[in-house]
C-alpha positions as CSV (number, residue, x, y, z in Angstrom):
1,M,166.0,80.7,177.7
2,S,165.6,79.0,174.3
3,V,163.7,80.5,171.3
4,V,161.2,77.7,171.5
5,R,160.7,78.4,175.2
6,R,160.1,82.1,174.6
7,V,157.5,81.4,171.8
8,S,155.7,78.7,173.8
9,S,155.4,81.1,176.7
10,A,153.8,83.9,174.6
11,P,150.2,84.7,175.4
12,S,147.7,82.6,173.5
13,Q,146.4,85.7,171.5
14,V,149.9,86.4,170.2
15,Q,150.3,82.8,169.1
16,R,146.9,83.0,167.4
17,R,147.9,86.1,165.5
18,V,151.1,84.5,164.4
19,M,149.2,81.4,163.2
20,D,146.6,83.6,161.4
21,A,149.4,85.6,159.7
22,R,151.0,82.4,158.5
23,S,147.7,81.1,157.3
24,T,147.0,84.3,155.4
25,R,150.4,84.2,153.7
26,W,149.9,80.6,152.7
27,D,146.5,81.3,151.3
28,E,147.9,84.2,149.3
29,H,150.7,82.0,148.1
30,R,148.2,79.3,146.9
31,V,146.1,81.9,145.1
32,A,149.2,83.3,143.3
33,V,150.4,79.9,142.3
34,R,147.0,78.8,141.1
35,A,146.7,82.0,139.0
36,Q,150.2,81.2,137.5
37,L,149.1,77.7,136.6
38,V,145.9,78.9,135.0
39,D,147.8,81.4,132.9
40,A,150.1,78.6,131.8
41,A,147.1,76.5,130.9
42,I,145.7,79.3,128.8
43,R,149.1,79.7,126.9
44,I,149.3,76.0,126.1
45,I,145.6,75.8,125.1
46,E,146.2,78.6,122.7
47,R,149.1,76.6,121.2
48,Y,147.6,73.1,121.0
49,G,143.8,73.6,121.3
50,A,141.6,70.7,122.2
51,S,144.5,68.2,122.1
52,V,146.2,69.7,125.2
53,S,147.0,67.3,128.0
54,M,147.8,67.7,131.7
55,D,151.4,66.7,130.8
56,D,151.5,69.6,128.3
57,I,150.2,72.1,130.9
58,A,152.6,70.9,133.6
59,A,155.5,71.2,131.2
60,E,154.4,74.8,130.2
61,A,154.0,75.7,133.9
62,G,157.3,74.1,134.8
63,V,155.7,72.0,137.6
64,S,155.0,68.3,138.1
65,K,151.6,66.9,137.1
66,P,150.8,65.8,140.7
67,K,151.1,69.5,141.6
68,L,148.4,70.4,139.0
69,Y,146.1,67.7,140.5
70,R,146.9,69.1,144.0
71,Y,145.7,72.5,143.0
72,F,142.8,71.6,140.7
73,G,141.7,68.1,141.6
74,D,141.5,66.9,138.0
75,K,141.5,68.2,134.4
76,A,137.9,69.2,134.7
77,G,138.8,71.3,137.7
78,L,141.6,73.0,135.7
79,N,139.3,73.6,132.7
80,G,136.8,75.2,135.1
81,A,139.5,77.5,136.4
82,V,140.4,78.5,132.9
83,A,136.7,79.3,132.2
84,A,136.5,81.3,135.5
85,K,139.5,83.3,134.4
86,L,138.0,84.2,131.1
87,G,134.7,85.0,132.8
88,A,136.5,87.3,135.2
89,L,138.1,89.1,132.3
90,M,134.7,89.7,130.8
91,W,133.3,90.9,134.2
92,E,136.2,93.3,134.6
93,S,135.6,94.7,131.1
94,A,131.9,95.2,132.0
95,Q,133.0,97.3,135.0
96,V,134.4,99.8,132.5
97,T,132.0,99.7,129.6
98,I,128.7,99.3,131.4
99,F,128.6,99.9,135.1
100,A,130.8,103.0,135.1
101,E,128.9,104.7,132.4
102,Q,125.3,103.6,132.6
103,D,124.0,106.8,134.2
104,H,125.8,109.1,131.8
105,A,126.4,107.6,128.4
106,S,123.6,106.8,125.9
107,V,122.4,103.3,126.2
108,D,123.4,102.7,122.5
109,D,127.0,103.8,123.2
110,M,127.1,101.6,126.3
111,I,125.8,98.5,124.6
112,R,128.1,99.0,121.5
113,S,131.1,99.6,123.7
114,S,130.4,96.5,125.8
115,V,129.9,94.4,122.7
116,Q,133.2,95.6,121.2
117,S,135.0,94.7,124.4
118,Y,133.5,91.3,124.4
119,V,134.4,90.7,120.7
120,A,138.0,92.0,121.4
121,L,138.4,89.4,124.2
122,V,137.0,86.6,122.1
123,G,139.2,87.6,119.2
124,K,142.3,87.7,121.5
125,H,141.6,84.1,122.8
126,P,139.6,82.3,120.0
127,V,141.3,79.0,120.6
128,V,140.6,79.1,124.3
129,V,137.0,80.1,123.6
130,R,136.7,77.1,121.2
131,F,138.3,74.8,123.8
132,L,135.8,75.9,126.5
133,M,132.9,75.6,124.1
134,A,134.0,72.0,123.3
135,N,134.1,71.2,127.0
136,H,130.7,72.9,127.6
137,L,132.2,75.6,129.7
138,F,131.3,78.6,127.7
139,Q,127.6,78.4,127.4
140,Y,125.1,79.3,130.1
141,S,124.8,76.4,132.6
142,G,121.7,77.3,134.5
143,S,123.4,76.7,137.8
144,G,125.3,80.0,138.0
145,D,128.7,78.3,138.2
146,G,129.2,76.3,135.1
147,G,130.3,78.5,132.2
148,V,131.7,81.7,131.0
149,A,128.2,82.7,129.9
150,D,127.2,82.8,133.5
151,Q,129.3,85.9,133.9
152,L,127.9,87.3,130.7
153,R,124.4,86.6,132.0
154,S,125.2,88.4,135.3
155,V,126.4,91.4,133.3
156,M,123.3,91.3,131.2
157,E,121.0,90.9,134.1
158,A,122.5,94.1,135.7
159,V,121.6,95.9,132.5
160,A,118.2,94.2,132.3
161,D,117.4,95.6,135.7
162,R,117.7,99.1,134.2
163,F,115.4,98.2,131.3
164,T,112.9,96.8,133.8
165,E,113.0,100.1,135.7
166,S,112.4,102.0,132.5
167,L,109.4,99.8,131.6
168,Q,108.0,100.2,135.1
169,R,108.3,104.0,134.9
170,V,105.8,103.9,132.0
171,H,103.7,101.3,133.6
172,A,104.5,98.6,131.1
173,D,104.8,94.9,131.6
174,A,108.4,94.1,132.5
175,S,108.0,90.3,132.4
176,I,109.3,90.3,128.8
177,I,112.8,91.2,130.0
178,P,114.0,87.7,131.0
179,L,112.9,86.4,127.6
180,A,114.9,89.2,125.9
181,V,118.0,88.4,128.0
182,A,117.8,84.7,127.1
183,S,117.3,85.6,123.4
184,I,120.3,87.9,123.4
185,L,122.5,85.4,125.2
186,G,121.5,82.5,123.0
187,S,121.9,84.2,119.7
188,G,125.1,85.9,120.8
189,L,126.8,82.7,121.9
190,S,125.7,80.9,118.7
191,A,127.1,83.7,116.6
192,T,130.3,83.7,118.6
193,Q,130.8,80.0,117.9
194,W,130.2,80.5,114.2
195,W,132.6,83.5,114.1
196,I,135.6,81.7,115.7
197,D,134.9,78.5,113.7
198,N,134.2,79.9,110.3
199,G,133.6,83.6,110.2
200,R,137.1,85.0,110.7
201,E,138.4,82.7,108.0
202,Q,135.7,84.0,105.7
203,G,136.8,87.6,106.2
204,V,134.3,88.7,108.9
205,D,136.5,91.0,111.0
206,D,136.0,92.0,114.6
207,K,134.4,95.4,113.7
208,F,131.9,93.8,111.4
209,F,131.1,91.1,113.9
210,A,130.7,93.6,116.8
211,A,128.4,95.7,114.7
212,H,126.3,92.7,113.9
213,L,126.0,91.7,117.5
214,S,125.1,95.2,118.5
215,E,122.3,95.4,115.9
216,T,121.0,92.0,116.8
217,T,120.9,93.0,120.4
218,W,119.0,96.1,119.7
219,G,116.6,94.1,117.4
220,I,115.7,91.9,120.3
221,I,115.4,94.8,122.7
222,N,113.2,96.8,120.4
223,G,111.1,93.7,119.6
224,A,110.6,93.1,123.3
225,G,109.6,96.7,123.8
226,A,107.1,96.6,121.0
227,T,105.6,93.5,122.4
228,V,104.5,95.4,125.5
229,G,103.8,98.7,123.6
230,V,107.0,100.6,124.4
231,A,109.6,102.3,122.3
232,F,113.2,103.0,123.5
233,S,115.3,106.0,122.6
234,P,118.8,104.5,122.4
235,D,120.5,107.9,122.1
236,L,119.5,108.6,125.7
237,P,120.9,107.3,129.0
238,F,118.9,105.0,131.2
239,S,118.3,107.8,133.7
240,H,116.6,110.0,131.2
241,P,112.8,110.0,131.7
242,G,112.3,109.9,128.0
243,F,114.3,106.7,127.4
244,A,111.2,104.6,127.4
245,S,107.8,105.8,126.1
246,R,104.5,104.2,125.3
247,L,103.7,103.5,121.7
248,E,100.6,105.0,120.1
249,M,98.2,102.1,119.8
250,N,95.7,102.1,116.9
């Protein structure tokens, strides 16, 4: 009996499992190749900046240009994949600096640590960040899938939920929180663009910039709290009942 005959006579569920396994291996292969191509794109963008072409990326990756189009559709698709990779790195950083510590560390330590991680990532890939900003893939898109800032906003909204809970514990109006999130995101992205375009050349190092972003963030948070008659104690964790307290009103 031939090999073909034996396979063809196998029960349908066995054949289906074989096909599923092949499909899974192919999907995993595509994911791995796609990740390698994105990494190559990041390397060449860091070298050439906004002038990078699909030919440059294909040469860096050691593949044909048609292969890039097969995996990403067009250059916009590849740019979007680069933005998604940077966004994923920011989300992974947040897993360590925010989500893992928000019930134990002081809110001030948590915010400053997350800002420092953000600045470190931007400082590591300033040319890529500038490239994404030029292609409108760093700012908040409003659709949830258009820019790196969508990931930043997701992180911020997770933190904002804790501020909302704190305001609700003292029976304060929590509707101010979305405005505070938009203000922090807008000012932070504007400051980031200035820093990578001019600030670093003018001697504003990552520590100074991170400190500025942290203080600006707290300025907006405290301003939002004061608007609804609440003061926050940044040296306490979110879970502490004294983190938010009502202001004495004259």
